[in-house]
C-alpha positions in Angstrom: 8.4 -12.4 15.3 7.9 -10.8 18.7 8.2 -7.2 19.7 9.4 -7.1 23.2 9.4 -3.8 25.0 10.9 -3.0 28.3 8.9 -1.4 31.0 8.8 2.3 30.4 9.5 1.8 26.6 8.2 4.1 24.0 5.0 2.2 23.1 3.3 1.5 26.3 -0.2 0.1 26.1 -2.3 -2.9 26.5 -1.1 -6.1 24.9 -4.1 -6.3 22.5 -5.6 -2.9 22.1 -7.6 -3.7 19.1 -8.3 -1.6 16.0 -11.2 0.4 17.5 -9.0 1.6 20.4 -6.3 2.6 18.0 -8.8 4.6 16.0 -10.2 6.4 19.1 -6.7 7.3 20.2 -6.1 9.6 17.2 -9.5 10.2 15.5 -8.2 13.0 13.1 -5.4 10.7 11.8 -7.8 7.9 11.4 -10.3 10.2 9.7 -7.6 11.4 7.3 -6.8 7.9 6.3 -10.5 7.1 5.6 -11.1 10.3 3.6 -7.9 9.6 1.6 -9.1 6.1 0.8 -12.6 7.2 0.1 -11.5 9.7 -2.5 -9.1 7.2 -4.1 -12.0 4.7 -4.2 -14.1 7.2 -6.1 -11.6 7.6 -8.9 -9.5 4.4 -9.2 -12.1 2.1 -10.7 -12.8 4.6 -13.5 -9.3 6.2 -13.9 -8.6 4.5 -17.3 -12.1 5.2 -18.5 -11.8 8.9 -17.6 -8.6 9.4 -19.6 -10.0 7.5 -22.6 -13.2 9.6 -22.4 -11.8 13.1 -22.0 -8.5 12.8 -24.0 -7.4 11.6 -27.4 -5.0 9.1 -26.0 -5.6 5.5 -26.6 -5.1 2.7 -24.0 -1.4 2.3 -24.9 -0.9 6.1 -24.6 -2.6 6.3 -21.2 -0.7 3.3 -20.0 2.6 4.8 -21.1 1.8 8.1 -19.4 0.9 6.4 -16.1 4.0 4.2 -16.2 6.2 7.3 -17.0 4.8 9.3 -14.1 5.4 6.4 -11.6 9.0 6.0 -12.8 9.7 9.7 -12.5 8.3 9.7 -8.9 10.5 6.9 -7.5 13.6 9.0 -6.9 11.4 11.8 -5.6 10.0 9.4 -3.0 13.5 8.8 -1.7 14.1 12.6 -1.4 10.9 12.9 0.4 12.2 10.4 3.0 15.1 12.8 3.7 12.6 15.6 4.1 10.6 13.5 6.6 13.7 13.1 8.7 14.4 16.8 8.5 11.0 18.4 8.8 8.7 15.7 10.1 6.3 13.2 8.6 3.1 15.1 9.1 4.4 18.2 7.3 5.5 16.1 4.3 2.2 14.2 4.2 0.2 17.4 4.2 2.3 18.8 1.4 1.8 15.5 -0.5 -1.9 15.7 -0.1 -2.1 19.3 -1.4 0.1 18.4 -4.4 -2.2 15.5 -5.2 -5.2 17.7 -5.0 -3.5 20.2 -7.4 -2.7 17.4 -9.8 -6.3 16.2 -9.9 -7.5 19.7 -10.5 -5.2 19.8 -13.5 -7.2 16.9 -15.0 -10.3 19.3 -15.1 -8.6 22.1 -17.0 -8.9 22.2 -20.8 -5.5 21.3 -21.9 -3.4 19.9 -24.8 -2.8 16.2 -24.7 0.8 16.6 -23.7 -0.3 18.0 -20.3 -1.9 14.7 -19.3 1.5 13.1 -18.4 2.4 16.3 -16.6 -0.7 16.1 -14.4 -0.2 12.4 -13.8 3.4 13.1 -12.7 2.2 15.8 -10.3 -0.2 13.3 -8.7 2.5 10.7 -8.6 4.9 13.0 -6.8 2.3 13.8 -4.3 1.6 10.1 -3.8 5.3 9.4 -3.2 5.6 12.3 -0.7 2.5 11.0 1.2 3.5 7.4 1.3 7.1 8.1 2.2 5.7 9.8 5.3 2.9 7.4 6.0 4.8 4.7 8.0 6.6 7.4 10.0 3.3 9.0 10.9 2.1 5.7 12.2 5.3 5.3 14.2 4.6 8.7 15.8 0.9 8.1 16.7 1.1 4.4 17.7 0.7 4.2 21.4 0.6 0.4 21.5 1.0 -2.3 18.8 2.3 -1.2 15.5 0.7 -4.3 14.0 -2.7 -3.0 15.1 -2.1 0.4 13.5 -1.0 -1.0 10.2 -4.0 -3.4 10.3 -6.2 -0.3 10.9 -4.7 1.3 7.8 -5.6 -1.8 5.7 -9.2 -1.8 7.1 -9.6 2.0 6.5 -8.3 1.8 3.0 -10.4 -1.2 2.0 -13.5 0.3 3.5 -12.8 3.6 1.8 -12.0 2.0 -1.5 -15.2 -0.1 -1.4 -17.5 2.7 -0.4 -15.8 5.0 -2.9 -16.4 2.5 -5.7 -20.1 2.3 -4.9 -20.4 6.1 -4.9 -18.5 6.3 -8.1 -20.9 3.9 -9.8 -23.7 6.3 -8.9 -21.8 9.3 -10.1 -21.0 7.8 -13.4 -24.7 7.1 -14.0 -25.3 10.8 -14.0 -23.6 11.0 -17.4 -20.3 9.8 -18.8 -18.2 12.9 -19.0 -20.0 14.9 -16.2 -20.0 12.0 -13.8 -16.3 11.2 -14.4 -15.4 14.9 -13.8 -17.4 14.9 -10.6 -15.3 11.9 -9.4 -12.1 13.8 -10.2 -13.3 16.9 -8.3 -14.4 14.8 -5.3 -11.0 13.1 -5.2 -9.2 16.5 -5.2 -11.4 17.7 -2.4 -10.8 14.5 -0.4 -7.0 15.2 -0.5 -7.5 18.7 0.8 -9.8 17.5 3.6 -7.2 14.8 4.6 -4.5 17.4 4.7 -6.6 19.7 6.9 -7.3 16.8 9.3 -3.5 16.4 9.7 -3.0 20.1 10.4 -1.6 20.7 13.8 -0.2 17.2 14.1 3.5 17.0 14.3 6.3 14.5 15.0 7.2 14.2 18.6 10.9 14.6 17.9 10.7 17.6 15.5 10.4 21.0 17.1 11.8 20.9 20.6 15.1 19.3 19.5 15.2 20.6 15.9 15.1 18.5 12.8 16.0 14.9 13.4 18.4 14.6 10.4 20.9 16.6 12.4 21.1 13.7 14.9 23.3 12.0 12.5 23.2 9.4 9.7 22.9 9.5 6.0 21.7 7.2 3.2 24.9 5.2 3.6 23.6 4.0 7.0 20.4 2.7 5.3 22.2 1.0 2.5 24.6 -0.8 4.8 21.7 -2.3 6.7 21.6 -5.8 5.2 18.6 -7.0 7.1 16.5 -4.1 6.1 17.5 -4.4 2.5 16.4 -8.0 2.6 13.0 -6.9 4.0 12.7 -4.4 1.0 13.4 -7.3 -1.4 10.7 -9.4 0.3 8.3 -6.5 0.1 9.0 -6.2 -3.6 8.0 -9.9 -4.1 4.7 -9.4 -2.3 4.0 -6.1 -4.1 4.4 -8.0 -7.4 1.7 -10.4 -6.3 -0.5 -7.6 -5.0 -0.4 -5.4 -8.1 -0.7 -8.1 -10.8 -3.7 -10.0 -9.3 -6.3 -7.3 -9.8 -5.0 -6.6 -13.3 -4.7 -10.2 -14.6 -7.6 -12.1 -12.9 -10.3 -10.5 -15.0 -8.3 -11.3 -18.2 -7.7 -14.8 -17.0 -11.4 -15.3 -16.2 -12.3 -14.1 -19.7 -9.7 -15.6 -22.0 -8.4 -18.4 -19.9 -11.6 -19.8 -18.3 -14.4 -18.4 -20.4 -16.1 -17.0 -17.4 -17.9 -13.6 -17.2 -15.3 -10.9 -16.7 -17.7 -9.3 -14.2 -16.8 -12.1 -11.8 -13.5 -10.3 -11.3 -15.5 -7.4 -9.7 -17.2 -9.9 -7.4 -13.9 -11.5 -6.4 -12.4 -8.2 -5.4 -15.5 -7.1 -3.6 -15.1 -10.3 -1.5 -11.4 -9.4 -1.0 -12.3 -5.9 0.4 -15.1 -7.2 2.6 -12.9 -9.9 4.1 -10.2 -7.4 4.9 -12.7 -5.1 6.6 -14.3 -7.9 8.5 -11.3 -10.2 9.2 -8.2 -8.0 9.5 -8.5 -7.6 13.3 -8.8 -11.3 13.8 -5.8 -12.1 11.6 -3.6 -9.6 13.3 -4.6 -10.9 16.7 -3.1 -14.3 15.6 0.0 -12.9 13.8 0.9 -10.3 16.4 4.3 -11.3 17.9 4.9 -13.7 14.9 5.9 -11.3 12.2 8.4 -13.4 10.2 6.2 -16.6 10.3 3.2 -14.4 9.2 5.1 -13.0 6.2 6.5 -16.5 5.2 3.0 -18.0 5.6 1.6 -15.3 3.3 3.9 -16.4 0.5 2.8 -20.0 0.8 -0.9 -18.9 0.8 -0.3 -16.8 -2.3 1.2 -19.8 -4.0 -1.8 -21.9 -3.0 -4.2 -19.3 -4.4 -2.3 -19.5 -7.7 -2.9 -23.2 -7.7 -6.6 -22.8 -7.0 -6.9 -20.4 -10.0 -5.2 -22.9 -12.2 -7.5 -25.6 -10.8 -10.5 -23.6 -12.0 -9.7 -24.6 -15.6 -12.3 -27.3 -15.6 -15.4 -27.8 -17.9 -17.9 -27.3 -15.1 -18.6 -23.5 -14.6 -19.9 -23.9 -11.1 -16.8 -25.7 -9.9 -14.6 -23.1 -11.7 -16.4 -20.3 -9.9 -16.1 -22.0 -6.5 -12.4 -22.6 -7.2 -11.9 -18.9 -8.0 -13.7 -17.9 -4.8 -11.6 -20.2 -2.8 -8.5 -18.8 -4.4 -9.4 -15.2 -3.5 -10.2 -16.2 0.1 -6.9 -17.9 0.5 -5.1 -14.9 -1.1 -6.9 -12.4 1.1 -5.9 -14.3 4.3 -2.3 -14.1 3.1 -2.7 -10.4 2.4 -4.1 -9.8 5.9 -1.2 -11.6 7.3 1.6 -10.0 5.4 0.7 -6.3 5.2 0.6 -5.3 8.9 3.4 -7.7 9.8 5.9 -6.5 7.2 5.0 -2.8 7.6 5.3 -2.9 11.4 8.6 -4.8 11.1 10.0 -2.2 8.7 9.0 0.6 11.1 10.6 -1.2 14.1 13.8 -1.9 12.2 14.2 1.8 11.3 16.2 3.9 13.8 13.8 6.8 14.6 16.2 9.5 13.6 16.4 8.0 10.1 12.9 6.5 9.9 12.0 8.8 6.9 14.8 7.5 4.8 14.3 3.9 5.8 10.6 3.8 5.2 10.8 5.8 1.9 13.2 3.1 0.6 10.7 0.5 1.8 7.9 2.4 0.1 9.9 2.4 -3.1 9.3 -1.4 -3.4 5.6 -0.5 -4.0 6.5 2.1 -6.6 8.9 -0.2 -8.5 6.6 -3.2 -8.3 3.6 -1.3 -9.5 5.5 -0.3 -12.7 7.5 -3.5 -13.3 4.9 -6.0 -12.1 2.2 -5.6 -14.8 4.9 -5.5 -17.5 6.3 -8.9 -16.4 2.9 -10.4 -15.7 1.4 -9.4 -19.1 4.6 -10.8 -20.9 4.2 -14.1 -19.1 0.5 -14.3 -19.7 1.0 -13.6 -23.4 3.1 -16.7 -23.6 0.7 -18.9 -21.6 -1.7 -18.2 -18.7 -0.1 -21.2 -16.8 3.3 -19.5 -17.1 1.8 -16.4 -15.5 0.5 -18.4 -12.5 3.8 -20.3 -12.3 5.8 -17.1 -12.1 3.3 -15.7 -9.5 3.7 -18.8 -7.3 7.5 -18.7 -7.6 7.7 -15.1 -6.7 5.4 -15.6 -3.7 7.5 -18.6 -2.5 10.6 -16.5 -3.0 9.1 -13.9 -0.7 8.4 -16.6 1.9 12.0 -17.8 1.8 13.3 -14.3 1.9 11.2 -13.7 5.0 12.7 -16.6 6.8 16.2 -15.1 6.2 15.0 -12.0 8.2 15.6 -14.0 11.3 19.3 -13.5 10.8 20.7 -10.0 11.2 21.4 -7.3 13.6 18.7 -6.2 16.1 17.3 -2.7 15.7 19.7 0.0 16.7 19.2 1.6 20.1 17.4 4.9 19.5 19.3 7.6 21.2 16.2 9.7 21.4 14.2 7.1 23.2 14.3 6.9 27.0 14.4 3.1 27.0 15.6 2.2 23.5 13.6 0.3 20.9 11.7 -2.9 21.4 13.6 -5.0 19.0 11.6 -7.4 16.8 13.0 -10.9 16.9 
C-alpha cells in the first residue's frame, strides 16, 4: 500500500529517512518512548511474582484483578480519544503517564487486599489514556514516513523492554520483596520522567485554532467508516496472536514438548533482538506496501504455528531448532505488520478526529489482551494442537481481512491541511 503525497503536502521529507533520522528529529519524544519502555521492561517480567509475593491473592485472584482492570479501562480509552481531539494528544499522554505513576505508587502503600484491583485499575486507566494518544502524537511529530516512526516505536519498546528485563533480574537478586518493590518504584519514576520529557510539546492544531473537536464530527463518523472498522477487526486478529504467544509458548514447551521452560525466555530474547536489529530493514521493504505487508504477516504467523507443531519430534535438538525457526518467522511477521497497520490507521483517520479513530483502533489491543488468553487457554486445555490450529486460522483470517482493505473510500481530505492527506492505497 503506497502513501502518495502531493508536493507541499503535510509530511514532506526524504523518501527513506531511516529510524535514526526520525529519532534525531524529536529527541525528547524518542526519549520519552525509551524511558516508558525501560520502566515497563523493569516490571513486566516480574509483575505476577510481585503480586504473589506482597499480597495474599493467589494466581487466580491476581489474574482476575488484572482482567477486571483491563475490562474497566476499555470504555475509558474511547473517552480519552475524544479528549485527544479536544485538548491534544500530548496533554492526554502526559496525564496518562502521571496517572500510571500514581497507580504504581499505590502498589507500595500498605493496603487491604481489596485495594489491589483498585491500583491495577488506576494503572490500566493511565495506560488507556497514553495509548489512545500515542498514535496521534506520532502523527503530529512525523515529518516524513509514518512507517518509519511506528517502526521506531517498536525498536524503542523492544530495546527498553529487553534492557529493563536485564536490570530487573539484577534488582530482584537484591532480595525478593525489596528488589520487587524497587522495580515498582523505578517504573513509577519512569512514567514521571516520560511525562516531563513530553512537557512543552503540543499538537500543531490545538491552540491557535482552538480544540479540534469543534471542527466537526462525532463518534458516528468513525462508526460509519467501514474501511477503518475492517482495519480494527484485522488488528484484533493480530493482537490475539501477539498476546497469546508469550503466554502459551512456555507452557507448550513444558507440557507439550517436554523441553525446558527456560527456552521460552531464550526465544523471546531472540524476538526482541531481531526487532531491534532488523526492524529498519523490514520497514524499508514494506514501506509503500502496507496491505501486502499486513497480509504477509498473517501467512508468516500461520507458518510459525506450523513450525511449533513440527517441533513435536523425539529429537530434542531438532525440536529446539524448529522452535527457533518458528520464533524467527513470527518475528519477521511482527516487524512487517506493526508499523504498516499502525501507519495505515493514522493515515485513514481524518486529523480533526484522529483521537477518536485511533482510540478505537487501540481498543483492539485492550480487548485482545483480555479475551485472547482466555480463548487460548481454553483451546490448549482441550489439545495443544487445537490451540495452534486456532492461532493459524486467526492469523490467516487477519491476512484475508487485510486484503479487503484495498476496497473502500480513500482518506477524507483534511480541511486543516494545506494540501490534503496523502491517501494510502
